[in-house]
C-alpha positions, 0 to 999 in steps of 0.5 A: 339264657341271654348275655348282652356283653356290649361287643356281642349279644347272644342267647336261646329264646323260647318262641312261641306260636307255633308253626306260625311263629317260625314261618314269620321269622323265615318271611322276615329273612327276606328283609334281612332283619330277624326279630326275635325276643324283642330285638332285632337282628340284621341277617345281611342277604347274600347274592343271591340267598341260598336256602337248603331243607335238611330232613335228617340235622346232625344235631340229631343223631346223638338221641336217635332223634330224626330233626328236619332243618331249613338253612339259609345262608346270607352274605359274609360276616367279614364285612360287619365285624372283625373276628380277631378283634372281637375275640379280644373285646370278649375278653374284657366284657364284664362277664369275660369271655374267652372269645367267641367260641367260648361265648357261644358254648356258654350260651349252649349253641352251636360254634358259627362255621364258615365265612357266611351268616347262617339262619337255621330253623330246626323243627323238633320231635312231635312225639319221643321216647322219655330217657327214663324207659328201662329194661330190668326184671323181664320187662320194658318200661317205654314211656313216650312223650308228645304235643298234647295237640296230636291225633293220637291214633296217628302215632305208633310204637314199633319195637324189635326185642332180640335175645341171641338170634331170636327176633320179635318184632311188634307195633302199636296204634298210639290209641292203644297206649293209655295217656296223661297230660302233664304241664302241657306234654301228653305222657304215655307208658307201654310195658313189654315181658322179656326174657333175661337179657333180651335187648330192645331197639324202639321206634316211633313215628308220627303219620308214618314219619319216623320221630326217634329210634331208642335202644333199651337194654338190661344192664346185667346183660350182653347185646354186644358180643365184642364185649362178650368175648373181651370179658371171658378174660376181664370181668366187668371190663375193671383192667380196662377201666382202671388203664383209661381212668385212673388219674396222670399222676398215678399212672406207672411208666409206661403210662401213654403205651398202656393208655394208646393200647387201651384205648385200642381195645375200648375201640374195637369193643365199641364195634370200630376196627383199629390200625394201631401204630403206636407199637411199631417205632417205625411207624412214629411218625403217624398218628397213634392209630386209624379207626375205621366205622362199620360204614367206613369212614375214618376216624384219626386218633391221637392219645395223651394222658396229659395236655392235648396242646402239642397234640393237635398241630400233629393231628392237623397236619395227619389229617390233611396227609390222610384226605389227600391220600384218600381223595387220590385214590377215588374214597372222596366220600369217605369222612375223616374225624380227627379225635384227641384222646386225653386221660385228663378231665375236662375241668383241667384242659385249659379253655384255650386248647378246647378253643383252639381244637373246635377252630381246626375241627379236632373232637377233643375226648377226655375222662368223661368221655372215655367213662361214657364210651365204658358204659356204652360198650354194652351196645353193638351198634356204639361205634355207629352212634359214637362217629355220628356224634362226634361229625354233628358236634365237631363244630360245636365246641370240639369235645364229643359230649358237647349236648351234655356240657 
């Protein structure tokens, strides 16, 4: 996809040529010019130009991939354009955009952060799991996809299957699997016989470097003990689903309190520890709740059944207060993830509000995200994964489920 709106140009281009082409791009940066898709782009050099290698790029956390990247930081963007003026120019484009954030969201790339020009080269996996992998009728069907150029004897599929306290660990070399090639991709299938209710946590590696981890569950099983306990009183999460997903206009009073309480229940089922302020009138100046992730990071959460606009400024201020308090307590390493959760669907939220949330670093959780979180409550690891996804995507549009939009 490529957009030329006059005031700004952006797009995604498939780069052919493999590692050699990537190397050429990086070396071009030394001249302050990058050639992509038949166009040349200026990359002003900083003084000095900084380069960082990231062995674990956050964009891979959402689906368990280990992505590596090189990020090169150049000169200041402010020397070349006025961001506010550019936003207004884009509103007048033939294909109108509500500013730069709207444009990059349309293209499907991350929102540029900071004031410096950045070049980021992300290396994708050479082997990974196919999302079609599934567990049903006592059998796990694990599908792999790989580059056909790989030495398959150096691929390794490992997994642990668990049922209650019983855990079985196995691995298989790539030359033990049956492969076929289709449309330039190598495909393999490995099947495992399992007891009903088992959970598979699978890993795939190449030359002893893990490429991806993947969870496969039996949809009829309950490997999450918190959900298993909760469902003793709400089978199938039926009441919780109704409280979270019912249309805002159909809610009975006090609708907002029901929604807040339901969010806190879902967060607990997902594995967060929840500090809920909503039921204590004297604590109304605080956020609706604070969630603590398994590794000790914090989600500061505000809830609403309607639009998010009035919540954004309050939440931003409360996050600054909490950050200062944690820093004074020597907890500078604890990360904060501000989130506004709304019962509304994403399409019904003004793009201006979503853009503003992205600009001030707030994730927006909508009806669709809540529905996804309910489905993911089967995983005991859901809290850790959701937090990392939020951190990774908060600069990419302020929406927790950005990669899927």
